[in-house]
PAGUFI-943052 format. One record per residue (C-alpha): residue number from 1; residue in three letters; x, y, z. Coordinates in nm, 4 decimals, always signed. Layout:
N
SITE:k:r:xx:yy:zz
SITE:NUM:ALA:X:Y:Z
...
//
This chain:
337
SITE:k:r:xx:yy:zz
SITE:1:MET:+0.0171:+0.0061:-0.0108
SITE:2:SER:+0.1764:+0.3597:-0.1199
SITE:3:GLN:+0.1099:+0.7310:-0.1363
SITE:4:SER:+0.3032:+0.9543:-0.3813
SITE:5:ASN:+0.3111:+1.2766:-0.3274
SITE:6:GLY:+0.5498:+1.4031:-0.6713
SITE:7:GLN:+0.8993:+1.2188:-0.6032
SITE:8:ASN:+0.8167:+1.1465:-0.2376
SITE:9:ALA:+0.6172:+0.7816:-0.1239
SITE:10:ILE:+0.4797:+0.6736:+0.1565
SITE:11:TYR:+0.4514:+0.2971:+0.1819
SITE:12:ILE:+0.3249:+0.0692:+0.4283
SITE:13:TYR:+0.5560:-0.2739:+0.5293
SITE:14:GLN:+0.3696:-0.5929:+0.7203
SITE:15:ALA:+0.6238:-0.7802:+0.8821
SITE:16:ALA:+0.6207:-1.1387:+0.7947
SITE:17:ASP:+0.4243:-1.2429:+1.1622
SITE:18:GLY:+0.1739:-1.0356:+0.9973
SITE:19:ARG:+0.1442:-0.7967:+1.3348
SITE:20:THR:+0.4060:-0.5590:+1.2877
SITE:21:GLN:+0.2827:-0.2734:+1.0242
SITE:22:ILE:+0.4823:+0.0332:+1.0050
SITE:23:GLU:+0.4646:+0.3515:+0.7757
SITE:24:VAL:+0.7645:+0.3747:+0.5668
SITE:25:ARG:+0.8561:+0.7418:+0.4098
SITE:26:LEU:+1.0450:+0.7056:+0.0424
SITE:27:GLU:+1.1934:+1.0364:-0.0217
SITE:28:LYS:+1.5816:+1.1278:-0.2283
SITE:29:ASP:+1.5943:+0.7871:-0.3619
SITE:30:THR:+1.5962:+0.6255:-0.0128
SITE:31:LEU:+1.3844:+0.5174:+0.2820
SITE:32:TRP:+1.3608:+0.6824:+0.6328
SITE:33:LEU:+1.2778:+0.5321:+0.9422
SITE:34:THR:+1.2870:+0.7026:+1.2802
SITE:35:LEU:+1.4396:+0.5892:+1.5958
SITE:36:LEU:+1.0704:+0.4728:+1.7687
SITE:37:GLN:+0.9697:+0.2722:+1.4217
SITE:38:MET:+1.3163:+0.1084:+1.4469
SITE:39:VAL:+1.2170:-0.0404:+1.8370
SITE:40:GLU:+0.8649:-0.0905:+1.6547
SITE:41:LEU:+1.0301:-0.3001:+1.2989
SITE:42:PHE:+1.2992:-0.4838:+1.5011
SITE:43:ASP:+1.1777:-0.5330:+1.8511
SITE:44:ARG:+1.4126:-0.4134:+2.0391
SITE:45:ASP:+1.4279:-0.1691:+2.3659
SITE:46:LYS:+1.4794:+0.1985:+2.2650
SITE:47:SER:+1.8226:+0.1863:+2.4259
SITE:48:VAL:+1.8993:-0.0886:+2.1949
SITE:49:ILE:+1.8608:+0.0630:+1.8871
SITE:50:SER:+2.0048:+0.3985:+2.0052
SITE:51:ARG:+2.3200:+0.2225:+2.1589
SITE:52:HIS:+2.3656:+0.0690:+1.8231
SITE:53:LEU:+2.2969:+0.3657:+1.6264
SITE:54:LYS:+2.5744:+0.5311:+1.8140
SITE:55:ASN:+2.8005:+0.2771:+1.7693
SITE:56:ILE:+2.7476:+0.3349:+1.3743
SITE:57:PHE:+2.8579:+0.6334:+1.3697
SITE:58:ASP:+3.1548:+0.6770:+1.7043
SITE:59:THR:+3.2938:+0.3735:+1.4602
SITE:60:GLY:+3.2769:+0.5658:+1.1087
SITE:61:GLU:+3.0808:+0.2416:+0.9391
SITE:62:LEU:+2.8195:+0.4961:+0.8143
SITE:63:PRO:+2.8524:+0.9139:+0.8647
SITE:64:ARG:+2.5720:+1.0820:+0.9876
SITE:65:GLU:+2.5333:+1.3477:+0.8389
SITE:66:ALA:+2.5093:+1.1438:+0.4975
SITE:67:THR:+2.2138:+0.9261:+0.6859
SITE:68:VAL:+2.0179:+1.1179:+0.9079
SITE:69:ALA:+1.7688:+1.3478:+0.8151
SITE:70:LYS:+1.5459:+1.6504:+1.0623
SITE:71:THR:+1.1931:+1.7435:+1.0214
SITE:72:ALA:+0.9670:+1.9239:+1.2714
SITE:73:THR:+0.6695:+1.8299:+1.3379
SITE:74:VAL:+0.3924:+2.0218:+1.4840
SITE:75:GLN:+0.1749:+1.7654:+1.7524
SITE:76:THR:-0.0311:+1.8546:+2.0753
SITE:77:GLU:+0.1186:+1.8332:+2.4215
SITE:78:GLY:-0.0943:+1.8903:+2.7227
SITE:79:GLY:-0.3401:+2.0798:+2.5415
SITE:80:ARG:-0.0825:+2.3388:+2.3488
SITE:81:ARG:+0.0689:+2.2809:+1.9767
SITE:82:VAL:+0.4666:+2.2234:+1.9869
SITE:83:SER:+0.6496:+2.2145:+1.7451
SITE:84:ARG:+0.9320:+1.9376:+1.7704
SITE:85:GLU:+1.2004:+1.7931:+1.5403
SITE:86:ILE:+1.2210:+1.4287:+1.4659
SITE:87:GLU:+1.5529:+1.2375:+1.3615
SITE:88:TYR:+1.4493:+0.9987:+1.0357
SITE:89:PHE:+1.7379:+0.7430:+0.9716
SITE:90:ASN:+1.7607:+0.5977:+0.6072
SITE:91:LEU:+1.8149:+0.2786:+0.4240
SITE:92:ASP:+2.1679:+0.2320:+0.5252
SITE:93:ALA:+2.1174:+0.3081:+0.8924
SITE:94:VAL:+1.8076:+0.0536:+0.8993
SITE:95:LEU:+1.9856:-0.2081:+0.7767
SITE:96:SER:+2.3024:-0.1925:+0.9718
SITE:97:VAL:+2.0952:-0.1915:+1.2535
SITE:98:GLY:+1.9109:-0.4813:+1.1679
SITE:99:TYR:+2.2059:-0.6988:+1.1459
SITE:100:ARG:+2.2864:-0.6392:+1.4538
SITE:101:VAL:+1.9973:-0.6698:+1.6246
SITE:102:ASN:+1.8228:-0.9696:+1.4204
SITE:103:SER:+1.9729:-1.0546:+1.1173
SITE:104:ILE:+1.6341:-1.2555:+0.9609
SITE:105:LYS:+1.3829:-0.9155:+1.0327
SITE:106:GLY:+1.6315:-0.7022:+0.8564
SITE:107:THR:+1.7176:-0.9401:+0.5368
SITE:108:GLN:+1.3274:-0.9651:+0.5223
SITE:109:PHE:+1.3244:-0.5707:+0.5591
SITE:110:ARG:+1.6032:-0.5506:+0.2883
SITE:111:ILE:+1.4078:-0.7415:+0.0451
SITE:112:TRP:+1.1204:-0.5350:+0.0913
SITE:113:ALA:+1.2753:-0.1907:+0.0745
SITE:114:THR:+1.4772:-0.3045:-0.2736
SITE:115:GLN:+1.1747:-0.4073:-0.4066
SITE:116:ARG:+1.0094:-0.0329:-0.2967
SITE:117:LEU:+1.3090:+0.1723:-0.4197
SITE:118:ARG:+1.2538:-0.0145:-0.7535
SITE:119:GLU:+0.8981:+0.0722:-0.7664
SITE:120:TYR:+0.9558:+0.4266:-0.6442
SITE:121:LEU:+1.2268:+0.4872:-0.9301
SITE:122:VAL:+1.1163:+0.3538:-1.1798
SITE:123:GLN:+0.7621:+0.5115:-1.1495
SITE:124:GLY:+0.9752:+0.8291:-1.0950
SITE:125:TYR:+1.1252:+0.7541:-1.4435
SITE:126:THR:+0.7726:+0.6907:-1.5962
SITE:127:LEU:+0.6412:+1.0557:-1.4845
SITE:128:ASN:+0.9460:+1.2018:-1.6391
SITE:129:GLN:+0.7935:+1.0977:-1.9462
SITE:130:ALA:+0.4543:+1.2545:-1.8672
SITE:131:ARG:+0.6198:+1.6078:-1.7500
SITE:132:PHE:+0.6214:+1.7874:-2.0602
SITE:133:ASP:+0.3213:+1.7379:-2.1428
SITE:134:GLN:+0.2303:+1.8426:-1.8110
SITE:135:ASN:+0.4232:+2.1646:-1.8714
SITE:136:ALA:+0.1411:+2.2301:-2.1666
SITE:137:ALA:-0.1219:+2.1716:-1.9795
SITE:138:GLU:+0.0257:+2.3982:-1.7141
SITE:139:LEU:+0.0515:+2.7086:-1.9330
SITE:140:GLN:-0.3172:+2.6114:-2.0375
SITE:141:GLN:-0.4806:+2.6201:-1.6915
SITE:142:ALA:-0.2826:+2.9660:-1.6500
SITE:143:LEU:-0.4263:+3.1138:-1.9865
SITE:144:ALA:-0.7783:+2.9281:-1.8332
SITE:145:LEU:-0.7447:+3.1250:-1.5541
SITE:146:ILE:-0.6695:+3.4469:-1.7293
SITE:147:ARG:-0.9497:+3.4510:-1.9551
SITE:148:LYS:-1.1977:+3.3495:-1.6179
SITE:149:ALA:-1.0714:+3.6208:-1.4458
SITE:150:ALA:-1.0981:+3.8629:-1.6822
SITE:151:ARG:-1.4641:+3.7857:-1.6873
SITE:152:SER:-1.5206:+3.9075:-1.3176
SITE:153:PRO:-1.7473:+4.1886:-1.2529
SITE:154:GLU:-1.4480:+4.2565:-1.0345
SITE:155:LEU:-1.2175:+4.3589:-1.2209
SITE:156:SER:-1.1707:+4.7043:-1.4095
SITE:157:ALA:-0.9949:+4.8045:-1.6783
SITE:158:GLU:-0.7313:+4.9647:-1.5410
SITE:159:ALA:-0.6666:+4.6154:-1.3900
SITE:160:GLY:-0.7385:+4.4534:-1.6955
SITE:161:SER:-0.4501:+4.6160:-1.7982
SITE:162:GLY:-0.2440:+4.3819:-1.5429
SITE:163:LEU:-0.3899:+4.1200:-1.7086
SITE:164:VAL:-0.2155:+4.1712:-2.0274
SITE:165:GLU:+0.1140:+4.2299:-1.8514
SITE:166:ILE:+0.0649:+3.8916:-1.6616
SITE:167:VAL:+0.0138:+3.6839:-2.0043
SITE:168:SER:+0.2780:+3.7843:-2.1771
SITE:169:ARG:+0.5436:+3.7951:-1.8510
SITE:170:TYR:+0.4139:+3.3783:-1.7925
SITE:171:THR:+0.4027:+3.2994:-2.1301
SITE:172:GLN:+0.7581:+3.4537:-2.1635
SITE:173:THR:+0.8316:+3.2424:-1.8515
SITE:174:PHE:+0.7324:+2.9300:-1.9462
SITE:175:LEU:+0.8802:+2.9387:-2.3005
SITE:176:TRP:+1.2158:+2.9774:-2.0782
SITE:177:LEU:+1.1269:+2.6901:-1.8692
SITE:178:GLN:+1.0489:+2.4592:-2.1298
SITE:179:ARG:+1.3247:+2.2333:-2.1167
SITE:180:TYR:+1.2529:+1.8507:-2.0567
SITE:181:ASP:+1.4944:+1.8354:-1.7141
SITE:182:GLU:+1.2663:+1.8470:-1.3961
SITE:183:GLY:+0.9552:+1.8983:-1.6751
SITE:184:MET:+0.7329:+2.1419:-1.4482
SITE:185:LEU:+0.7278:+2.4741:-1.4103
SITE:186:ALA:+1.0262:+2.4903:-1.2344
SITE:187:GLU:+1.1371:+2.7131:-0.9224
SITE:188:PRO:+1.3783:+3.0596:-0.9595
SITE:189:SER:+1.6715:+2.9769:-0.7094
SITE:190:GLY:+1.5807:+3.3001:-0.6031
SITE:191:GLN:+1.7209:+3.5080:-0.2696
SITE:192:SER:+1.7579:+3.2502:+0.0836
SITE:193:GLY:+1.6051:+3.3320:+0.3566
SITE:194:GLY:+1.3540:+3.6017:+0.3996
SITE:195:ARG:+1.2346:+3.7227:+0.7621
SITE:196:LEU:+0.8548:+3.7031:+0.7898
SITE:197:PRO:+0.6664:+3.9398:+1.0184
SITE:198:ALA:+0.5304:+3.8699:+1.3883
SITE:199:GLU:+0.2001:+3.7886:+1.4146
SITE:200:SER:+0.1766:+4.1657:+1.6281
SITE:201:GLU:+0.3560:+4.3028:+1.3277
SITE:202:ALA:+0.1545:+4.1683:+1.0471
SITE:203:THR:-0.1279:+4.2968:+1.2691
SITE:204:ALA:-0.0382:+4.6043:+1.3732
SITE:205:ALA:+0.0364:+4.7066:+0.9648
SITE:206:LEU:-0.3271:+4.5082:+0.8571
SITE:207:GLN:-0.4739:+4.7815:+1.1830
SITE:208:ALA:-0.2835:+5.1155:+0.9852
SITE:209:LEU:-0.4056:+4.9826:+0.7066
SITE:210:LYS:-0.7917:+4.9529:+0.8120
SITE:211:GLN:-0.7857:+5.2869:+0.9854
SITE:212:SER:-0.6726:+5.4420:+0.6446
SITE:213:LEU:-0.9538:+5.2604:+0.4390
SITE:214:LEU:-1.2385:+5.3186:+0.7317
SITE:215:ALA:-1.1174:+5.6996:+0.6943
SITE:216:ARG:-1.1835:+5.7096:+0.3378
SITE:217:GLY:-1.4764:+5.4739:+0.3695
SITE:218:GLU:-1.3456:+5.2496:+0.1702
SITE:219:ALA:-1.3944:+4.9475:+0.4047
SITE:220:THR:-1.6199:+4.8357:+0.7150
SITE:221:ASP:-1.5280:+4.7207:+1.0908
SITE:222:LEU:-1.4978:+4.3438:+0.9512
SITE:223:PHE:-1.1892:+4.4409:+0.7685
SITE:224:ALA:-0.9063:+4.2608:+0.8431
SITE:225:ARG:-1.1129:+4.0751:+1.1789
SITE:226:PRO:-0.9584:+3.7643:+1.2594
SITE:227:GLN:-1.0970:+3.4895:+1.2318
SITE:228:GLY:-0.9985:+3.2489:+1.4750
SITE:229:ASP:-0.6103:+3.1925:+1.4513
SITE:230:GLY:-0.5508:+3.1706:+1.1133
SITE:231:LEU:-0.2866:+3.4223:+1.0302
SITE:232:SER:-0.0874:+3.3059:+1.3098
SITE:233:ALA:-0.1183:+2.9566:+1.1520
SITE:234:ILE:-0.0270:+3.1007:+0.7594
SITE:235:LEU:+0.2311:+3.2383:+0.9087
SITE:236:GLY:+0.4107:+2.9858:+1.1866
SITE:237:ASN:+0.3572:+2.7700:+0.8300
SITE:238:LEU:+0.5528:+2.9533:+0.6000
SITE:239:GLU:+0.8296:+2.9245:+0.9164
SITE:240:GLN:+0.8052:+2.5123:+0.8942
SITE:241:SER:+1.0872:+2.3321:+0.7703
SITE:242:VAL:+1.1736:+1.9676:+0.6230
SITE:243:PHE:+1.4034:+1.7332:+0.7079
SITE:244:GLY:+1.6103:+2.0120:+0.8708
SITE:245:GLU:+1.5498:+2.2722:+0.5768
SITE:246:PRO:+1.3119:+2.5221:+0.5208
SITE:247:ALA:+0.9904:+2.4387:+0.3723
SITE:248:TYR:+0.9982:+2.7748:+0.2477
SITE:249:PRO:+1.3552:+2.8573:+0.1965
SITE:250:THR:+1.3442:+3.1597:-0.0271
SITE:251:VAL:+1.2209:+3.5191:-0.0471
SITE:252:GLU:+1.0215:+3.4767:-0.3647
SITE:253:SER:+0.8692:+3.1080:-0.2502
SITE:254:LYS:+0.7772:+3.2867:+0.0993
SITE:255:ALA:+0.6037:+3.5906:-0.1066
SITE:256:ALA:+0.4311:+3.3344:-0.3527
SITE:257:HIS:+0.3128:+3.1045:-0.0404
SITE:258:LEU:+0.1655:+3.4119:+0.1716
SITE:259:LEU:-0.0318:+3.6022:-0.0776
SITE:260:TYR:-0.2058:+3.2386:-0.1896
SITE:261:PHE:-0.2682:+3.1349:+0.1542
SITE:262:VAL:-0.4291:+3.4468:+0.2938
SITE:263:VAL:-0.6386:+3.5132:-0.0306
SITE:264:LYS:-0.7568:+3.1481:-0.0107
SITE:265:ASN:-0.7363:+3.0507:+0.3665
SITE:266:HIS:-1.0041:+3.3734:+0.4241
SITE:267:PRO:-0.8157:+3.4251:+0.7830
SITE:268:PHE:-1.0215:+3.7234:+0.8148
SITE:269:TYR:-1.3844:+3.7991:+0.8286
SITE:270:ASP:-1.3246:+4.0340:+0.5550
SITE:271:GLY:-1.1260:+4.2031:+0.3023
SITE:272:ASN:-0.8874:+3.8776:+0.2497
SITE:273:LYS:-0.7836:+3.9434:-0.0856
SITE:274:ARG:-0.7584:+4.3296:+0.0244
SITE:275:SER:-0.5556:+4.1780:+0.2843
SITE:276:GLY:-0.3670:+3.9366:+0.1307
SITE:277:ALA:-0.2019:+4.1609:-0.1368
SITE:278:PHE:-0.0792:+4.4453:+0.1384
SITE:279:LEU:+0.0832:+4.1907:+0.3551
SITE:280:PHE:+0.2726:+4.0647:+0.0298
SITE:281:VAL:+0.3548:+4.4444:-0.0415
SITE:282:ASP:+0.4989:+4.4226:+0.3020
SITE:283:PHE:+0.6780:+4.1479:+0.3570
SITE:284:LEU:+0.8492:+4.2607:-0.0049
SITE:285:HIS:+0.9367:+4.5915:+0.1424
SITE:286:ARG:+1.0924:+4.3967:+0.4503
SITE:287:ASN:+1.3171:+4.2322:+0.2883
SITE:288:GLY:+1.4413:+4.4761:+0.0479
SITE:289:ARG:+1.2568:+4.3614:-0.2699
SITE:290:LEU:+0.9826:+4.5821:-0.3607
SITE:291:LEU:+1.2111:+4.7704:-0.6076
SITE:292:ASN:+1.4451:+4.6341:-0.8538
SITE:293:ALA:+1.8111:+4.7646:-0.9213
SITE:294:GLN:+1.6351:+5.0290:-1.1426
SITE:295:GLY:+1.4174:+5.1720:-0.8274
SITE:296:GLU:+1.1267:+5.0022:-1.0002
SITE:297:ALA:+0.8324:+4.8365:-0.8261
SITE:298:VAL:+0.8975:+4.4306:-0.8671
SITE:299:ILE:+0.5354:+4.4805:-0.9961
SITE:300:ASN:+0.2510:+4.7349:-1.0216
SITE:301:ASP:-0.0918:+4.7944:-0.8991
SITE:302:THR:-0.2457:+4.7178:-1.1464
SITE:303:GLY:-0.0168:+4.3648:-1.2299
SITE:304:LEU:-0.0288:+4.3859:-0.7971
SITE:305:ALA:-0.4177:+4.3765:-0.8390
SITE:306:ALA:-0.4778:+4.1079:-1.0867
SITE:307:LEU:-0.2628:+3.8674:-0.9609
SITE:308:THR:-0.4183:+3.8687:-0.6653
SITE:309:LEU:-0.7320:+3.8382:-0.8735
SITE:310:LEU:-0.5799:+3.5279:-1.0503
SITE:311:VAL:-0.5170:+3.3454:-0.6957
SITE:312:ALA:-0.8856:+3.4809:-0.5818
SITE:313:GLU:-1.0227:+3.2795:-0.8500
SITE:314:SER:-0.8091:+3.0044:-0.9147
SITE:315:ASP:-0.8735:+2.6194:-0.8472
SITE:316:PRO:-0.6872:+2.4827:-0.5781
SITE:317:LYS:-0.5564:+2.2470:-0.8436
SITE:318:GLN:-0.4072:+2.5072:-1.0018
SITE:319:LYS:-0.2101:+2.6016:-0.6953
SITE:320:GLU:+0.1361:+2.5075:-0.8028
SITE:321:THR:+0.0539:+2.6850:-1.1253
SITE:322:LEU:-0.0216:+3.0653:-0.9730
SITE:323:ILE:+0.2887:+2.9807:-0.7096
SITE:324:ARG:+0.5867:+2.9077:-0.9492
SITE:325:LEU:+0.4360:+3.1785:-1.1372
SITE:326:ILE:+0.4373:+3.3979:-0.8959
SITE:327:MET:+0.8176:+3.3452:-0.7651
SITE:328:ASN:+0.8973:+3.3967:-1.1433
SITE:329:MET:+0.8156:+3.7132:-1.1571
SITE:330:LEU:+0.9478:+3.8263:-0.8503
SITE:331:ALA:+1.2573:+3.6191:-0.9829
SITE:332:VAL:+1.5652:+3.8806:-0.9989
SITE:333:PRO:+1.7684:+3.7998:-1.3586
SITE:334:GLY:+1.9907:+3.5486:-1.3304
SITE:335:ASN:+1.7778:+3.3575:-1.0383
SITE:336:VAL:+1.5761:+3.2458:-1.3379
SITE:337:PRO:+1.6199:+2.9342:-1.5180
//
């Protein structure tokens, strides 16, 4: 039994005794288990598994940095949401432990894992063969989305010109990316890092915007009023890591997802599109990316309005298309593949 997400997959391993079932993660062309999963797999105390792992790394049998990965996991403890880093060990480490504690179970697991990895790699090759067609499909999705947004009653004549700009820039970006390598709209290398505002900073900035809009009669008291902890959850999600690496490692990635999540997740009672556009621009400003090297805005007012509307009108299935579009529009020349 397996579940696949791009180049990652989850398989369920069932031992020969029929009683042990373990959720196994396949990623980066190998297999990953936690310490507790190895305890269950080999039916040994946690201290025993830990001691063998320590010996494996201390003696240099395996390099720790190449066989261990960390990922942040959010869990509920005593009514609180707590983020914990969990270590995962790859197949080499798992098998080294297996041969020390239970060679029979280790051998059974190695046979099973080898077969699953072979399936996983073959599946990846098959996906590569189909990706060129997927590129064309993504372009069609983007153009269909633009046509839909153009018919929206919310689109003014001025914002319509922003759509023309997006079409031309997106089509050029697509042509750059129409290569048979990764096979999808690739993400630009981007600028690493990017400081997200604290929830209090984002809220204060939105309240200042709200007062300005109220004074002009362009908003009601419901504008940017939080629905639960939606904004906090979005900002927290953007700070998460996966296997020890930031889930959103660049300014472009954080900015694109911030706009998307605020517009689509509706963290406020009213004004989610305007709030999303504002926080998007605010984030770029905080990180010195609102203007390009020529002192021009990386995206003008009409382009921002049209882009925000595209996100709002989009189907959730089109998320990755929109995210890559936004990232490439923000990318500094030279960082675009």
